[in-house]
N, C-alpha and C positions, 0 to 999 in steps of 0.2 A: 655437569650435564653431558650426556653421552653424545657421540657424533650423530646418532640417528634422531636426536631430539630436534624438532623444528624451531624456527625462530618464533612463530606465532601459533598459538592454540586458539581456535575459533569455537566457542561454545554456542552451538545452534546451527543447524543445517538448513535454515529457511532461505528466503530470497537474499536478505542482507548478508548472511554468512557465506553463501555460495558465491555471490558477486565479490565479496572480500577475498575468498580463496582464489578465484580466477585473477583478480587484480594483483594480489601478492605474487602469484606465479608469473604473471606477465612482467612484474618488476624484478624477478629473480630472487624473491624472498620465500623461504620455505615455510609451509604451514600444514596444519592438520585440522580437520573439522570433526567435532564431537557432537553427535546428534542423539537426543534422548529417545526418539521413536525407534522401536525395534524393526520397523519396516517402513518403506515409502508408500503412502497411500494417496489416492487422488482426492485430496481435501480441498474444501473451499469452493468458490464460484468465480465470478468475474473480477478482473483487476485491470486498471489502466496504467500504461507506461507513458508518461508525458515526455515532451521533447528533451527536457534536461536529463531524464533517465536514459532515453534512447541514444543520446550522444555518448553516454558512458558505455552502454551495451554495444554500440557500434564500434567503439574503440577496443572493446573486448572481442570483437569478431563473432558475436552471436545474434546480431540484429536480423540477418537474413533468415536464419533458422526460426527465430521467433515469429517473423512475419508469415511464414508458411502456416502457422497454427492460429493466426490472429486475424482480426479485422482492423484495417487501417481506418481510424475514425476521421470522417470528413468534417463533421459539424456537431456542435452541442446546441440543442434547441430547448427552450423553456416554454412551458405551457401552464395555463391556469388549471385549477381543479375542474373547470368546465370544458377543458380542451381548447381554450382560446390561445392563439399564438402570442407569446410575449417578446421573445428575443432569440436571435441565433448568433452563434459565434463559430467561425471556422477554426479548425483544430489542426495541430501538427503542420505538415507541409502545405496544407490548404490555407494556413494562416501565415505562410511565408517563412516558416522555420526550415532549417536544413535537415531536420529529422522528423519522422512521423510521430503521431500518437497511435499506439497500438492498444486495442482492447482484446484481452486474452483470458482464457481460463487459468486460474492460479496454478492448477495442476500441470497444465502445458508449459507454463513459464518455469515452474520448478523442475520439470523433467528435462527441459532443454539445458538449464543451468547445471543440473546434476550430471547429465551426460557429458557436458563440456569439462566439468571438474574431473570426472573419472578418466576421460580420454587424455587430458593434458597432465594431470597430476598423478594419475595411477588409481587403480581400483581401491586401494587402501587409504586414499586421501580423506574419505568420509567414513567414519566409524559409526554405525548405527547401534542403538541400544547402549549408548554411553551417556547417561544422564548425570550432569554435574551436580554434586552435592556440596562441594567446598573447594575453594581455591586458596592455597597457601603461597606466600611469596617471601623470597629472601632478597639479598642485595642484587643478585644478577639472574635470578631464575624464579619462575612460577611453577607450581604443581597443581594440576587439576585432578581432583579425586572424583571418581564416578561411582554410581550406585552398584555397578557390577564388580566392584573391587579393583578395577583398573586405575592406574595413575599415569598421568602424562605430564612431561616436563617441557618447558619452553622458555623463551625470553619474555614474551608478552602473552596475556590472555585477554580475549575480546569477548564480552558477553553480547551475543547476537541471538538470544534465546527468547525473544518475544515479550509480550505485555506481562506475562507471569514469570518473568526472568528470575532464575535461581541466582544468577550473578548479581543482579540488582538487589535481590532479597538479602544477599550476604552483605552488600555495601550499605543497604538501608533496611535493617531488619524490622523497624517499627513503622514502616510506611503505610501498611494496611492495603486494602483492596483498591482497585481502580475506581475512579470517580464516575458516577452515573450521571448522564446528561439530562435525564428525564425523557429520553426517546428510546423506544424499542425498535428493533429492526428484524425483518424477515427477508430472507434471500433465497433465491432459487435460480436454476437454469433449465431451460426446456427447449426442445426443437419447436420452432414456430415459424410461420411464413414471414419472409422479410417485409419490413415496413420502411417507408420514407426513403426508398432507394437502397436500403441494406447496409448503410455505413453511418447511420445517424445515432447519436446518443441523446436521450431525452430526459428531462427532469420536469415534474409537474406536481401541482397541488401545493399543500403546505402541511406542516407537522401537526397542527391542531386538528385537522380533519383527515389527514392521510397524504403522504408525499411518496412519489415513486421516482426511481431512477432506472432507466431501461436502456440496454444497448446489446448489440450482437457481439459474441466473443469467439465464435468458431465459424469458418466457412461451411456452406452446405456440403454434405457428404452422404454416401449410401447409408451409413450408420444412423443418420438422422432423417432418413426418408427424403433426402434432397432439400432439407430446410436448414437454415443457419441455427446455431445454438444461441438462444437469447437469454441474457442475464437480466434479472429484475431484482430490485430492492424496494421493499415497502416499509415506510417509516411512520411511526405514530407516537405522539406524546402519551406517556403512561406514568402514573405516580410512582410505581414500583418497578424495579428492574427485573427482567427475567434472569435466568441462570447466568453465572459469571464465567461462561466459557464460550468457545467459538464453534462448537459442534453440536449444540442442542437442537433437537428435532422440533420443528414448529408444527402447528395444527391450523388447518384452514379456519376452524371455528374461532381461533384467536385473531385472525386477520379480518374476517368478515364480522359485522357488516360494513366496517369502515371502507373496504375496497370492493364492496359488492356493486354491481351495476355500473362499473367504471369502464366505459367503452367510448373511444373516439373514432372519428372517420378513418383514421389510419391504423388503429390498433385496438383490439378487444383485450384490455388489460385484465379484467376479471377472468375471462376465459383462459388466458395464458397462465395466470396464477393457479387456477383450478386444474390445469393440465399437468402441473409440475409434480413429478413423482416424489421428490425429496425436498422439503422445505427446511431451511436452517433458521434458527431463531436465536438472537442474542442482543444484549443491551449495547447501545452506543456509549462507550466509555473511553476515558483517557486517563492520564495522570498529570499532576502539576509538574511543570518544568523543574529540573534539578539544578541547583547551583553548581554542582560538581559531578562529573562522570568518572573522572580518572583518579585512581588511588595507586600510586606507584606504578606497577607494571600491569595493572588491570584497568580496562575501560569498557564502556557500553556503546552499542550501535543499534540503529533501527528502533523497532518498537521497545526494546529493552531500555533504550535511552529516552525516547520521546514518543510514546504512543499518542496518537491523535485521532480525533473524530474523522471518519471517512467522508468528509463533506467537501473535499477539494480534489478527489481522485489522486491523492498525492502521497499517501503513506509509504507505499513501496518505493516510489521514486525518491523520497527522502532517505530511505535506507540505502539505496543504491549510491546516492551522492555521498553519504557517510563512508561507505566502503571504499569508494574511489579516492576521496580526499584523505582518509586515514592512510591508505596505501602510499599516497604521495608523500606524506610526512615520514613514514617509516623508510621509504626509499631515500629521502633526503637526509634524514638524521640517523637512521639505524634503528634497530629493535631495542629502543631505550625509552625510559619514561618521558623524556622530553618530547618524543614524537607524539605521545598520547596527549600531552598537555597542549601542544600546538594544534593538534586535531580538534580538541575540545574547545579551544579558544575561538575557533571559527564556527564549528558546526553546532555547538550548544546554543549560542544566542540566535543563530539563524533558524534552527529547528524550533526553538522556543517561540519565536514569532509566529511560525506556522501553527503550532499547537494552539496558541491563544487566539489567532485569527480564525481558525476553524471553529472555535467556540462562539465567536461574536459576529464576524463578517466574512464567512466563506462565500464562494461564488453563488451558492444557492440562496443567499440572502436576497437575491433578486426576487425569488418567490415569496419570501416573507414580506418584502416591501409591497408587492402587488396585492397580496392577500389582505394586508392591513388597509392599504389605501382604497381598495375596491370594496372593503368590508365583506369579502368573500362572495360578492355578487358578480354575475356576468357583466361584461362591459362591451361596448361596441368597438372602441379603438383603444389600443394600449397607450397611445399618446395622450389620451384623456386621463390616464391613471398615473403614468410616470414617463419622463422623457427618455428617448433613446440615449442621450448623453449621460444621464444618471445611471442607466443600466450598464453602459460600457465602462463607466468609471469604477463600478464595483468590481468588474472582471479585471480591469487593468491594475487596480490596487493589489488584488490577490496575486497576480502573476509576478509582481515585483517582490512581494513578501516571500513567495514560494521559490523565487530564484530562477524563473524561466521566462523572463521578458526577453524578447527576441535578440535585441542588440547585445545584452550582457552575455547571453548564451553563445552567440556567434563569435564574439571577440575575445572572451577570456581564454587563457592558455589551458592546456590539458592538465588535469589533476595529477596524472601519473606519468 
């Protein structure tokens, strides 16, 4: 292996891959990011960074820059299909954490991370247009072959290339397509007047008739006519999945009439959806947890390792935790296979619990319980449907599974 070869080759320049690059650099470990896309485009819509992820991003020194582009979420509120209040939960620092919860546009998050990587590691640290087609490994080296004919050699290769991961496909060639949940999603972001104080995330309705998740992701600006940018998600049970990608263009006719006439005292949801210029449509999918991620000098990270339903605002945060914990193992043991197996021994079972919990009892199962117990009808008092203690127990169980209960997060040592 030449002296210019890095210790770690990162396949995929998304959120997990860039956080891994920043973490390895912080730990004094050389790396290079190989990204399939030929150019960086402002893809996606909103994303949430929970306190366990913000702790890691704070340790990387990018939290303040992210906050400039984001909304610090104060509270998550749940409402019935009829707009009746169900429950509220303080978030981030408002819930006593040492770190905020940030709601941010995925493109803004990616831009901040990419700029930090290029500033700290150099402009050539991220190579665009390098799609991995195969990884070979020998006793002490891995070689990543790209579709442009380039080859890159290192000591470890990390597949951080998303739910349709080429690296995972090489390790599990017969796995097949992601598993459809029975729910289709439409997403969008549009400038819209602030609601409920301008820093509240809401979740309402239920999947059988239409569920929404809505929250602001950018502060007001001249570009948005002095309005915040509002992210919305509309979810609906459907027997068949829409296209199996994350950039399909949705149509209003597919969303309506399920979300027609949906307006509460604090927000005209239908009007907001109808004002959105670009609607994205895709199925809610995941994959079954794998027994094994690591094969010699190759392992998986983030959605390549454990894609999950976006029902706990937790997918990106889990990828960030992966990256930091993996870096800690490489720092402790060196760029050797043992570091990958030690990483997997902790992160595989932990993330598998989140994947399975997101299928059965994520935080929004609050809405499921209320829908079923009320038979979808309006109610006078939520206490007549379900007790506050039951509602809080659902949220507390999820925070422990996802690894961001306050005391654990505050007292554990740094990963890196």
